[in-house]
Structure formats: C-alpha cells, structure tokens
TORDREN-502924 format. One record per residue (C-alpha): residue number from 1; x, z, y. Coordinates in steps of 0.05 Angstrom, whole numbers, padded with zeros to 5 digits. Each point is the difference from the previous one (the first is absolute). Layout:
+-----+--------+--------+--------+
|   k |     c1 |     c3 |     c2 |
+-----+--------+--------+--------+
| NUM |      X |      Z |      Y |
...
+-----+--------+--------+--------+
# end
This chain:
+-----+--------+--------+--------+
|   k |     c1 |     c3 |     c2 |
+-----+--------+--------+--------+
|   1 |  00239 | -00279 |  00610 |
|   2 | -00022 |  00056 | -00048 |
|   3 | -00058 |  00017 |  00046 |
|   4 | -00026 | -00070 | -00005 |
|   5 |  00006 |  00003 | -00076 |
|   6 | -00038 |  00066 | -00002 |
|   7 | -00054 | -00026 |  00046 |
|   8 | -00012 | -00058 | -00047 |
|   9 | -00001 |  00047 | -00060 |
|  10 | -00050 |  00048 |  00031 |
|  11 | -00044 | -00056 |  00026 |
|  12 | -00007 | -00025 | -00072 |
|  13 | -00026 |  00067 | -00027 |
|  14 | -00073 |  00008 | -00016 |
|  15 | -00042 |  00063 | -00005 |
|  16 | -00008 |  00060 |  00045 |
|  17 |  00016 | -00004 |  00074 |
|  18 |  00069 |  00028 |  00016 |
|  19 |  00050 |  00005 |  00056 |
|  20 |  00075 | -00009 |  00004 |
|  21 |  00041 |  00037 |  00052 |
|  22 |  00063 | -00040 |  00007 |
|  23 |  00067 |  00031 |  00019 |
|  24 | -00001 | -00031 |  00069 |
|  25 | -00066 |  00032 |  00021 |
|  26 | -00047 | -00058 | -00017 |
|  27 | -00064 |  00020 | -00037 |
|  28 | -00036 | -00055 | -00039 |
|  29 | -00064 |  00001 | -00041 |
|  30 | -00010 | -00037 | -00066 |
|  31 | -00050 | -00006 | -00057 |
|  32 | -00075 |  00006 |  00010 |
|  33 | -00031 |  00019 |  00066 |
|  34 | -00011 |  00074 |  00015 |
|  35 |  00036 |  00065 |  00007 |
|  36 |  00067 |  00001 | -00036 |
|  37 | -00003 |  00032 | -00068 |
|  38 |  00075 |  00009 | -00001 |
|  39 |  00060 | -00010 |  00046 |
|  40 |  00069 | -00026 | -00017 |
|  41 |  00048 |  00030 |  00050 |
|  42 |  00071 | -00028 |  00004 |
|  43 |  00043 |  00054 |  00031 |
|  44 |  00060 | -00046 |  00011 |
|  45 |  00019 | -00072 | -00013 |
|  46 | -00004 | -00015 | -00075 |
|  47 |  00051 | -00040 | -00041 |
|  48 |  00003 | -00072 |  00020 |
|  49 | -00010 | -00031 | -00069 |
|  50 | -00066 |  00002 | -00037 |
|  51 | -00001 | -00028 | -00070 |
|  52 | -00053 |  00037 | -00040 |
|  53 | -00054 |  00030 |  00046 |
|  54 | -00018 |  00059 | -00044 |
|  55 |  00072 |  00021 | -00012 |
|  56 |  00017 | -00011 |  00073 |
|  57 | -00056 |  00044 |  00027 |
|  58 |  00013 |  00053 | -00053 |
|  59 |  00073 |  00003 |  00019 |
|  60 | -00018 |  00004 |  00074 |
|  61 | -00042 |  00062 | -00017 |
|  62 |  00055 |  00031 | -00042 |
|  63 |  00050 | -00010 |  00057 |
|  64 | -00046 |  00030 |  00052 |
|  65 | -00007 | -00067 |  00036 |
|  66 | -00074 | -00002 | -00016 |
|  67 | -00052 |  00055 |  00003 |
|  68 | -00070 | -00009 | -00029 |
|  69 | -00058 |  00035 |  00033 |
|  70 | -00074 |  00001 | -00020 |
|  71 | -00032 | -00020 | -00065 |
|  72 |  00047 | -00018 | -00057 |
|  73 | -00062 | -00019 | -00040 |
|  74 | -00014 | -00054 |  00052 |
|  75 |  00073 | -00021 | -00002 |
|  76 | -00002 | -00009 | -00075 |
|  77 | -00066 | -00037 |  00004 |
|  78 |  00032 | -00048 |  00050 |
|  79 |  00059 | -00010 | -00047 |
|  80 | -00046 | -00018 | -00058 |
|  81 | -00041 | -00047 |  00044 |
|  82 |  00064 | -00033 |  00024 |
|  83 |  00038 | -00005 | -00065 |
|  84 |  00014 | -00074 |  00007 |
|  85 |  00035 |  00015 |  00066 |
|  86 |  00036 |  00064 | -00019 |
|  87 |  00018 | -00008 | -00074 |
|  88 |  00048 | -00053 | -00022 |
|  89 | -00008 |  00010 | -00074 |
|  90 |  00036 | -00046 | -00046 |
|  91 |  00011 | -00008 | -00075 |
|  92 |  00075 |  00006 | -00001 |
|  93 |  00007 |  00073 | -00019 |
|  94 | -00060 |  00001 | -00048 |
|  95 |  00022 | -00063 | -00035 |
|  96 |  00070 |  00029 | -00007 |
|  97 | -00029 |  00055 | -00044 |
|  98 | -00031 | -00047 | -00049 |
|  99 |  00047 | -00015 | -00057 |
| 100 |  00048 |  00054 |  00025 |
| 101 |  00046 |  00026 | -00055 |
| 102 | -00020 |  00068 | -00027 |
| 103 |  00063 |  00036 |  00021 |
| 104 | -00004 | -00027 |  00070 |
| 105 | -00072 |  00020 |  00003 |
| 106 |  00016 |  00071 | -00022 |
| 107 |  00054 |  00006 |  00053 |
| 108 | -00045 | -00028 |  00055 |
| 109 | -00057 |  00048 | -00018 |
| 110 |  00047 |  00059 | -00004 |
| 111 |  00031 | -00015 |  00068 |
| 112 | -00068 | -00012 |  00033 |
| 113 | -00030 |  00065 | -00027 |
| 114 |  00061 |  00042 |  00018 |
| 115 |  00002 | -00026 |  00071 |
| 116 | -00067 |  00033 |  00012 |
| 117 | -00006 |  00059 | -00047 |
| 118 |  00073 |  00022 |  00001 |
| 119 | -00001 |  00016 |  00074 |
| 120 |  00005 |  00071 | -00025 |
| 121 | -00045 |  00054 | -00028 |
| 122 |  00013 |  00041 |  00063 |
| 123 | -00030 | -00056 |  00043 |
| 124 | -00064 | -00006 | -00040 |
| 125 | -00006 |  00076 | -00008 |
| 126 | -00004 |  00005 |  00076 |
| 127 | -00068 | -00033 |  00007 |
| 128 | -00033 | -00008 | -00068 |
| 129 | -00049 |  00055 | -00019 |
| 130 |  00017 |  00058 | -00046 |
| 131 | -00019 | -00041 | -00062 |
| 132 |  00056 | -00049 |  00018 |
| 133 | -00044 | -00060 | -00014 |
| 134 |  00017 | -00067 |  00033 |
| 135 | -00062 | -00042 | -00015 |
| 136 | -00073 | -00007 |  00022 |
| 137 | -00039 |  00066 | -00001 |
| 138 | -00074 |  00007 | -00015 |
| 139 | -00041 |  00037 |  00052 |
| 140 | -00061 |  00024 | -00037 |
| 141 | -00024 |  00040 |  00061 |
| 142 |  00012 | -00010 |  00074 |
| 143 |  00036 |  00066 |  00007 |
| 144 |  00047 | -00010 | -00059 |
| 145 |  00073 |  00014 |  00017 |
| 146 |  00051 | -00052 | -00019 |
| 147 |  00025 |  00044 | -00057 |
| 148 | -00071 |  00009 | -00026 |
| 149 | -00013 | -00075 |  00006 |
| 150 |  00064 | -00015 | -00040 |
| 151 | -00024 |  00048 | -00054 |
| 152 | -00067 | -00036 |  00002 |
| 153 |  00035 | -00068 | -00010 |
| 154 |  00041 |  00025 | -00059 |
| 155 | -00062 |  00032 | -00032 |
| 156 | -00041 | -00063 |  00011 |
| 157 |  00054 | -00043 | -00032 |
| 158 |  00007 |  00045 | -00061 |
| 159 | -00076 |  00005 | -00006 |
| 160 | -00005 | -00076 | -00001 |
| 161 |  00052 | -00001 | -00055 |
| 162 | -00037 |  00055 | -00038 |
| 163 |  00064 |  00038 | -00014 |
| 164 | -00005 |  00047 | -00060 |
| 165 |  00049 |  00049 | -00032 |
| 166 |  00051 | -00033 | -00045 |
| 167 | -00004 | -00068 |  00033 |
| 168 |  00064 | -00038 |  00014 |
| 169 |  00001 | -00023 |  00073 |
| 170 |  00047 | -00049 |  00035 |
| 171 |  00007 |  00005 |  00076 |
| 172 |  00033 | -00062 |  00029 |
| 173 |  00029 |  00014 |  00068 |
| 174 | -00011 |  00075 | -00007 |
| 175 |  00025 |  00020 |  00070 |
| 176 |  00015 |  00074 |  00004 |
| 177 | -00040 |  00015 | -00062 |
| 178 | -00067 |  00025 |  00026 |
| 179 | -00042 | -00043 | -00046 |
| 180 |  00044 |  00015 | -00060 |
| 181 | -00004 |  00075 |  00013 |
| 182 | -00076 | -00001 |  00005 |
| 183 | -00007 | -00041 | -00064 |
| 184 |  00046 |  00049 | -00036 |
| 185 | -00043 |  00058 |  00025 |
| 186 | -00059 | -00034 | -00035 |
| 187 |  00039 |  00002 | -00065 |
| 188 |  00030 | -00070 |  00000 |
| 189 |  00072 | -00019 | -00016 |
| 190 |  00027 | -00043 |  00056 |
| 191 |  00057 | -00049 |  00012 |
| 192 |  00011 | -00016 |  00074 |
| 193 |  00047 | -00055 |  00022 |
| 194 |  00028 | -00017 |  00068 |
| 195 |  00056 | -00043 |  00030 |
| 196 |  00013 |  00051 |  00055 |
| 197 |  00058 |  00047 | -00013 |
| 198 | -00028 |  00049 |  00052 |
| 199 | -00069 |  00001 | -00031 |
| 200 |  00031 |  00007 | -00070 |
| 201 |  00039 |  00062 |  00022 |
| 202 | -00058 |  00030 |  00039 |
| 203 | -00051 | -00011 | -00055 |
| 204 |  00044 |  00031 | -00053 |
| 205 |  00013 |  00061 |  00042 |
| 206 | -00074 |  00007 |  00015 |
| 207 | -00020 | -00005 | -00073 |
| 208 |  00053 |  00051 | -00021 |
| 209 | -00027 |  00049 |  00053 |
| 210 | -00070 | -00009 | -00029 |
| 211 |  00025 |  00015 | -00070 |
| 212 | -00024 | -00067 | -00027 |
| 213 |  00065 | -00033 | -00021 |
| 214 | -00024 |  00002 | -00072 |
| 215 | -00060 | -00044 |  00018 |
| 216 |  00027 | -00045 |  00055 |
| 217 |  00061 | -00046 | -00002 |
| 218 |  00023 | -00038 |  00061 |
| 219 |  00046 | -00059 | -00010 |
| 220 |  00039 | -00040 |  00051 |
| 221 | -00024 | -00066 | -00030 |
| 222 | -00028 | -00069 |  00016 |
| 223 | -00068 | -00018 | -00029 |
| 224 |  00035 | -00064 | -00022 |
| 225 |  00037 |  00041 | -00052 |
| 226 | -00064 |  00028 | -00032 |
| 227 | -00004 | -00018 | -00074 |
| 228 | -00066 |  00006 | -00036 |
| 229 |  00035 | -00004 | -00067 |
| 230 |  00032 |  00068 |  00013 |
| 231 | -00053 |  00038 |  00039 |
| 232 | -00076 | -00003 |  00004 |
| 233 | -00047 |  00035 |  00047 |
| 234 | -00074 |  00018 |  00003 |
| 235 | -00003 | -00006 |  00076 |
| 236 |  00040 | -00035 |  00055 |
| 237 | -00004 |  00015 |  00074 |
| 238 |  00036 | -00035 |  00057 |
| 239 | -00012 |  00021 |  00072 |
| 240 |  00032 | -00037 |  00059 |
| 241 |  00051 | -00037 | -00042 |
| 242 | -00033 | -00067 | -00014 |
| 243 |  00015 | -00026 |  00070 |
| 244 |  00074 | -00002 | -00021 |
| 245 | -00012 | -00043 | -00062 |
| 246 |  00005 | -00064 |  00039 |
| 247 | -00028 | -00070 |  00004 |
| 248 | -00001 | -00035 | -00067 |
| 249 |  00009 |  00064 | -00042 |
| 250 | -00070 |  00029 | -00006 |
| 251 | -00010 | -00030 | -00069 |
| 252 |  00065 |  00031 | -00023 |
| 253 | -00022 |  00069 |  00025 |
| 254 | -00066 | -00006 | -00037 |
| 255 |  00035 | -00026 | -00063 |
| 256 |  00048 |  00059 | -00002 |
| 257 | -00053 |  00052 |  00014 |
| 258 | -00046 | -00030 | -00052 |
| 259 |  00056 |  00004 | -00051 |
| 260 |  00009 |  00075 |  00016 |
| 261 | -00074 |  00017 | -00006 |
| 262 | -00038 |  00018 | -00063 |
| 263 | -00062 | -00040 | -00017 |
| 264 | -00059 |  00030 |  00039 |
| 265 |  00049 |  00032 |  00048 |
| 266 | -00011 |  00002 |  00076 |
| 267 |  00043 | -00019 |  00059 |
| 268 | -00013 |  00019 |  00073 |
| 269 |  00033 | -00046 |  00051 |
| 270 |  00000 |  00024 |  00072 |
| 271 |  00025 | -00052 |  00050 |
| 272 | -00006 | -00028 |  00070 |
| 273 | -00038 | -00066 |  00000 |
| 274 | -00016 | -00055 |  00049 |
| 275 | -00048 | -00058 |  00007 |
| 276 |  00051 | -00045 | -00033 |
| 277 |  00065 |  00012 | -00036 |
| 278 |  00057 | -00001 |  00050 |
| 279 |  00065 |  00031 |  00022 |
| 280 |  00001 |  00060 |  00046 |
| 281 |  00009 | -00017 |  00074 |
| 282 |  00071 | -00016 |  00020 |
| 283 |  00013 |  00064 |  00040 |
| 284 | -00022 |  00043 | -00060 |
| 285 |  00043 | -00044 | -00045 |
| 286 |  00061 |  00009 |  00044 |
| 287 | -00005 |  00073 |  00017 |
| 288 | -00047 |  00038 | -00046 |
| 289 | -00017 | -00031 | -00067 |
| 290 |  00048 | -00057 | -00018 |
| 291 | -00027 | -00045 | -00054 |
| 292 | -00072 |  00023 |  00006 |
| 293 | -00057 | -00044 | -00023 |
| 294 | -00074 |  00015 |  00009 |
| 295 | -00047 | -00026 | -00055 |
| 296 | -00072 | -00022 |  00008 |
| 297 | -00050 |  00037 | -00044 |
| 298 | -00026 | -00064 | -00031 |
| 299 |  00071 | -00019 | -00020 |
| 300 |  00009 |  00065 | -00037 |
| 301 | -00067 | -00005 | -00035 |
| 302 |  00013 | -00072 | -00021 |
| 303 |  00067 |  00021 | -00032 |
| 304 | -00031 |  00053 | -00046 |
| 305 | -00030 | -00040 | -00058 |
| 306 |  00066 | -00033 | -00020 |
| 307 |  00027 |  00070 | -00015 |
| 308 | -00060 |  00029 | -00038 |
| 309 | -00022 |  00040 |  00061 |
| 310 | -00072 |  00009 |  00021 |
| 311 | -00022 |  00023 |  00069 |
| 312 | -00038 |  00066 | -00006 |
| 313 | -00006 |  00025 |  00071 |
| 314 |  00026 | -00020 |  00069 |
| 315 | -00004 |  00038 |  00065 |
| 316 |  00024 | -00011 |  00072 |
| 317 |  00033 |  00060 |  00035 |
| 318 |  00013 | -00037 |  00065 |
| 319 | -00025 |  00052 |  00049 |
| 320 |  00030 |  00056 | -00041 |
| 321 |  00069 | -00032 |  00010 |
| 322 | -00012 | -00010 |  00074 |
| 323 | -00014 |  00074 |  00006 |
| 324 |  00059 |  00018 | -00044 |
| 325 |  00045 | -00039 |  00046 |
| 326 | -00030 |  00034 |  00061 |
| 327 |  00016 |  00067 | -00031 |
| 328 |  00071 | -00022 | -00016 |
| 329 |  00009 | -00025 |  00071 |
| 330 | -00022 |  00066 |  00030 |
| 331 |  00047 |  00038 | -00045 |
| 332 |  00056 | -00049 |  00014 |
| 333 | -00008 |  00004 |  00075 |
| 334 |  00004 |  00076 | -00004 |
| 335 |  00070 | -00004 | -00031 |
| 336 |  00024 | -00063 |  00036 |
| 337 |  00056 |  00036 |  00035 |
| 338 |  00027 |  00021 | -00069 |
| 339 | -00004 | -00072 | -00023 |
| 340 |  00040 | -00022 |  00061 |
| 341 |  00053 |  00053 | -00018 |
| 342 |  00001 | -00023 | -00072 |
| 343 |  00004 | -00074 |  00017 |
| 344 | -00007 | -00025 |  00072 |
| 345 | -00052 | -00018 |  00053 |
| 346 | -00007 | -00072 | -00024 |
| 347 | -00014 |  00022 | -00071 |
| 348 | -00051 |  00051 |  00024 |
| 349 | -00037 | -00052 |  00042 |
| 350 |  00002 | -00048 | -00059 |
| 351 | -00037 |  00049 | -00045 |
| 352 | -00049 |  00018 |  00056 |
| 353 | -00018 | -00074 |  00005 |
| 354 | -00005 | -00007 | -00076 |
| 355 | -00047 |  00060 | -00009 |
| 356 | -00042 | -00014 |  00062 |
| 357 | -00004 | -00075 | -00013 |
| 358 | -00017 |  00010 | -00074 |
| 359 | -00056 |  00047 |  00015 |
| 360 | -00029 | -00050 |  00049 |
| 361 |  00009 | -00057 | -00050 |
| 362 | -00044 |  00034 | -00051 |
| 363 | -00055 |  00012 |  00052 |
| 364 |  00003 | -00062 |  00043 |
| 365 |  00042 | -00048 | -00040 |
| 366 | -00009 | -00035 | -00066 |
| 367 |  00036 |  00048 | -00047 |
| 368 | -00036 |  00038 | -00055 |
| 369 |  00020 |  00046 | -00057 |
| 370 | -00031 | -00001 | -00069 |
| 371 |  00000 |  00042 | -00062 |
| 372 | -00012 | -00044 | -00060 |
| 373 | -00015 |  00031 | -00068 |
| 374 |  00011 | -00045 | -00060 |
| 375 | -00004 |  00009 | -00075 |
| 376 |  00041 | -00034 | -00054 |
| 377 | -00055 | -00031 | -00041 |
| 378 | -00064 |  00040 | -00002 |
| 379 | -00004 |  00073 |  00017 |
| 380 | -00067 |  00030 | -00021 |
| 381 |  00017 |  00073 |  00015 |
| 382 | -00009 |  00003 |  00075 |
| 383 | -00065 |  00026 |  00030 |
| 384 | -00050 | -00055 |  00014 |
| 385 | -00016 |  00028 |  00069 |
| 386 |  00056 |  00003 |  00051 |
| 387 | -00036 |  00056 |  00038 |
| 388 |  00043 |  00051 | -00037 |
| 389 |  00058 | -00021 |  00046 |
| 390 | -00036 |  00016 |  00064 |
| 391 | -00059 |  00047 | -00008 |
| 392 |  00038 |  00065 | -00011 |
| 393 | -00009 |  00008 |  00075 |
| 394 | -00032 | -00061 |  00032 |
| 395 |  00046 | -00025 |  00056 |
| 396 | -00028 | -00001 |  00070 |
| 397 |  00001 | -00063 |  00042 |
| 398 |  00055 | -00005 |  00052 |
| 399 |  00031 | -00054 |  00041 |
| 400 |  00066 | -00017 |  00033 |
| 401 |  00007 |  00003 |  00075 |
| 402 |  00068 | -00033 |  00002 |
| 403 |  00044 |  00004 |  00060 |
+-----+--------+--------+--------+
# end
C-alpha cells in the first residue's frame, strides 16, 4: 500500500528527471525525460503511513530508510516546482499567533529559540569556524576562508551602520557576541540580547577574555521587553533573528526598534527571505527551527513608513549563504562521529540533511537572504556613494558549483 502511495506522490512531482530505487528492487524514473539528476534509494521498507510528504521523506532519511544520491540542487528545485504536491501549508499555526497574549508569546519564542540554540556550545563549537559565528558569511574573494568571510560580514555590517567611537549599539539576537565584540573594538558601547542561555554564557565568557566587559553587556532578554523610555541607541543590528519574530508580529518588532533608536539612527536587519511571506517547511518546523517564519522583502519594506523608518540600502547575500552552508557542511561532516557520540546517529543525519538541504535551497530553491539598512527619519551623514563598502579590494567574480 505505501509503495502505491509513494508512486502517486513521485509521479506528481515536476522538475528535473530523477529515479527511485524501491526497497524490493524496482527502479522507476520520474520527472522530465533524461538522465536522472538525483536518486532516492529506499534501503528497506519505509513506514506504512504517509501524512505530510516533506516530514515523511525527511524522517525516512533521518532513520536511514532513505539515501539521497546526486544533485541536491536539482532535488530542491523539484521541491519548489512541486510545492502544491509536497507542501500542505495551512493557516492554523500562523493565525494562532495573531492576537496571542504577550506572556504566551514570550514563552513560545523562548522555547522555540532554545530548542535550536541551546543544543549546547560544545556542539556548535565542533563545526563553526574560530570566530564562532552562526550566520551568513561574506566571501569577498574566492579563496577566503570561512573565518575570513565571517570577519568580512561583520565588517561589512558595521561599515553599513557607520559605527563610530562613543556610539551606543543594540544587537538583537547577538549569538556568541562576534558582532558586539567587533563594534566595541571600534569604540562603541554595546548591549547584546539573546534568548539562548548557552549563547548568553558563551558570549559573556568570550567578552571577558577579550577584556571588553566594560564596553559590552550581554543580557538574557526578549526583544519584547525592550523599553525606549529607559534606553536609547544610535545604532541597532539584528542578524539571523528576524525569522523567529513570527507571522503577524513584524509591525511590533519595527515599533519596538523604532522606539529604541535615536532620530537619524540606523538599523541593519539581516534575515532570510522568500518570494512570499510564509512559514518554514514542515520538516524544518518540526526538527530544526520551530516557529520559524520567512518574510518577503516587499512585506518588510512596506512595513517601514508606519514606524518612521526609511529604506537606505538593501542587498542580497544569497550565494554567500549557500557557500557558508557548504563550508559548515564540510566542517560538520569532518566531526560527524563526534556528533553521533554527543547525540545519536539519527540526530547526526538530521543535521546533515539540514545543512546540505539548506545550501541547495539557496542555490536551486527560492530562498534568499537580505541585509536591509534603514534610518529613523532622515540620516544625512552617510557617504553618498556606496562604493566605500566594496572598493577596498574589489571582489572577484565566483560561482557556486553545488553538489
């Protein structure tokens, strides 16, 4: 019975040609005509009940029931082309957030963030680079190492914000403190906030070792508790946090950040985006980033005027993130046996799928990532030519080969 269900599912997919090796020895071809771009190989009979196709296939991979060979870029392209067949998105969860009481919202966001980021500093330390940065890097040159590219990204972000000595900077979702440290080294005074207890501890230790505790404060704090009546900032930066804000709450985020920012101040928002605002796919929701929501760029831009924000500069870093994820994947695979010892085989395969699939999604899927620089009211102090961000050493052209 499950084989018949899978046959119907695969026959409905559109995109690249692909093959399925069933557990009983049958080999079937699907998609467009031509040589298979990828192969789904069932190593043994899968579970008999299929409710959500994306979750089902993801769990089959996690359990070793399914192996994926060939191009993951083509696989992700097929998923995007076949979204009406594969994705059963509904409004139930998103609508449940709207009108949610503030305390319940705080608890949900805290639980969601901690499920991902509180896997342990030892886990992330295994495969992140020496800068301990868990966000999209910026590869100015083809031969940049991951660590150099992460330094490039932090420098690019702070250059966009035109950080100067004495400025007060707020870092929302500060991770392990890399951005806050770099801003402090430029003479700023920084408040970083995070909901992750592990990041809070790691960032504080890192700042103390750098001798910058007098310039950087890290709080275990929700952005919902920010109060512009008590604290004001010249600059705000938020990297990789906005995806956790949630459907229906973008205006509240912009209202709170606007209240914290001085007139003429700047905010840099760095977030994953998509062609339309939507929830993350159901497998990511269940196993990796619960509660995630991907905004569309035009949705963000449209929300700005109501909060006295003006768009100053916007940039896509899509291929930079694809390459970042490829670097993480290579580093992760090199320590996978340690991940198995720390957790188990199923967890290790889950993260392999997440990193490999995400990299492919930014090359062959419909995901993007944007840095959006906005000002509160007019800012007339920035250079009129954005070349200053890039011409210190003109980046060479490079592409992504994928896998």
